C-alpha positions as MATLAB code, in Angstrom:
seq = 'KTITSSGQSFNVLNFNGSGGGWTLQDNLAVTGDLTLTAGTLDVSGSIFAISVAGTWNNAGGAFTAQAGTVTLNGASQSILGSTGFFNLTKSVASAATLTFSAGIMMWPSC';
ca = [
      -0.212  -15.202   18.024;
       1.811  -13.947   15.096;
       1.730  -14.835   11.417;
       4.901  -14.784    9.339;
       4.461  -15.857    5.735;
       8.111  -15.362    4.674;
       6.917  -14.431    1.195;
       4.804  -17.566    0.782;
       1.118  -17.320   -0.119;
      -1.736  -19.199    1.514;
      -4.319  -21.002   -0.624;
      -7.298  -20.634    1.757;
      -6.996  -19.008    5.174;
      -9.515  -19.252    8.038;
      -9.009  -17.417   11.341;
     -11.060  -19.181   14.008;
     -10.114  -18.615   17.632;
     -12.544  -17.104   20.122;
     -10.836  -14.587   22.353;
      -7.648  -14.933   20.331;
      -5.908  -12.791   17.812;
      -3.303  -12.883   15.081;
      -0.871  -10.102   14.236;
       0.893   -9.981   10.874;
       4.692   -9.952   10.865;
       4.967   -9.391    7.101;
       2.721   -8.942    4.054;
       0.009  -11.580    3.649;
      -1.062  -13.058    0.288;
      -4.056  -15.393   -0.027;
      -4.678  -17.007   -3.437;
      -8.168  -18.160   -2.415;
     -10.648  -17.101    0.292;
      -9.856  -15.365    3.575;
     -12.410  -15.997    6.355;
     -12.572  -14.391    9.800;
     -14.744  -16.762   11.855;
     -13.693  -15.755   15.378;
     -10.843  -13.763   16.899;
      -9.033  -10.712   15.550;
      -6.708  -10.257   12.573;
      -4.434   -7.203   13.005;
      -2.145   -5.809   10.274;
       0.089   -4.554   13.137;
       1.635   -1.180   13.749;
       4.012   -1.890   10.864;
       0.998   -1.686    8.524;
       1.532   -4.845    6.517;
      -0.498   -5.302    3.324;
      -2.990   -8.083    2.611;
      -3.881   -9.347   -0.874;
      -6.780  -11.745   -1.463;
      -7.685  -13.408   -4.772;
     -10.909  -14.999   -3.495;
     -13.709  -13.913   -1.166;
     -13.164  -11.742    1.928;
     -15.606  -13.218    4.448;
     -16.047  -11.755    7.926;
     -18.248  -14.432    9.461;
     -17.923  -13.178   13.029;
     -14.301  -12.238   13.587;
     -12.735   -8.793   13.746;
     -10.274   -6.996   11.490;
      -7.950   -4.281   12.797;
      -7.012   -2.372    9.659;
      -4.686    0.188   11.273;
      -3.489    2.216    8.223;
      -3.044   -0.888    6.048;
      -4.124   -1.727    2.515;
      -6.225   -4.719    1.503;
      -5.986   -5.490   -2.212;
      -8.556   -7.714   -3.897;
      -6.857   -9.075   -7.006;
      -9.080  -11.903   -8.235;
     -11.488  -12.083  -11.167;
     -14.937  -12.223   -9.540;
     -14.864  -11.514   -5.822;
     -17.167  -10.821   -2.893;
     -16.911   -9.047    0.431;
     -19.170  -10.765    2.941;
     -19.961   -9.612    6.460;
     -19.135   -6.344    8.157;
     -15.522   -5.180    7.884;
     -13.968   -1.744    8.128;
     -11.040   -1.178    5.776;
      -8.605    1.731    5.939;
      -7.602    1.369    2.273;
      -9.415   -1.137    0.035;
      -8.184   -1.611   -3.527;
      -9.526   -3.757   -6.373;
      -6.762   -4.532   -8.859;
      -7.206   -6.683  -11.974;
      -5.828   -6.819  -15.516;
      -9.277   -6.919  -17.154;
     -12.873   -6.158  -16.146;
     -13.994   -8.040  -13.043;
     -16.907   -8.091  -10.604;
     -16.783   -7.113   -6.929;
     -19.954   -7.994   -4.986;
     -20.827   -6.658   -1.533;
     -23.211   -8.399    0.907;
     -26.633   -6.840    1.342;
     -26.595   -3.997    3.850;
     -22.918   -3.117    3.352;
     -22.226    0.558    2.731;
     -19.016    1.890    1.227;
     -18.005    5.522    1.203;
     -14.744    7.355    0.594;
     -12.936    8.835    3.545;
     -12.535   12.577    3.564;
];
């Protein structure tokens, strides 16, 4: 399946499809939470960007980051579950909190 947002943002987005997958056709903006329940979300070979203003929750799905950027741009946000990001950015106008689930390790790539 493909996802084309045509420049429109999603309020809350939940990917839930066992054995299925979604491939981005353009940049994806979510003004609330993004949840991966089942299936795979792929930024595609065109390396489309994802921005999320709420929680990033990998509750059992898969994320194929390719060489894409995920930007967290909300005030107080969390990353839940296990997800590998190629480029993760936190971008806000004033001080904000980013909380990681217990057991999550982050390290810079070399």
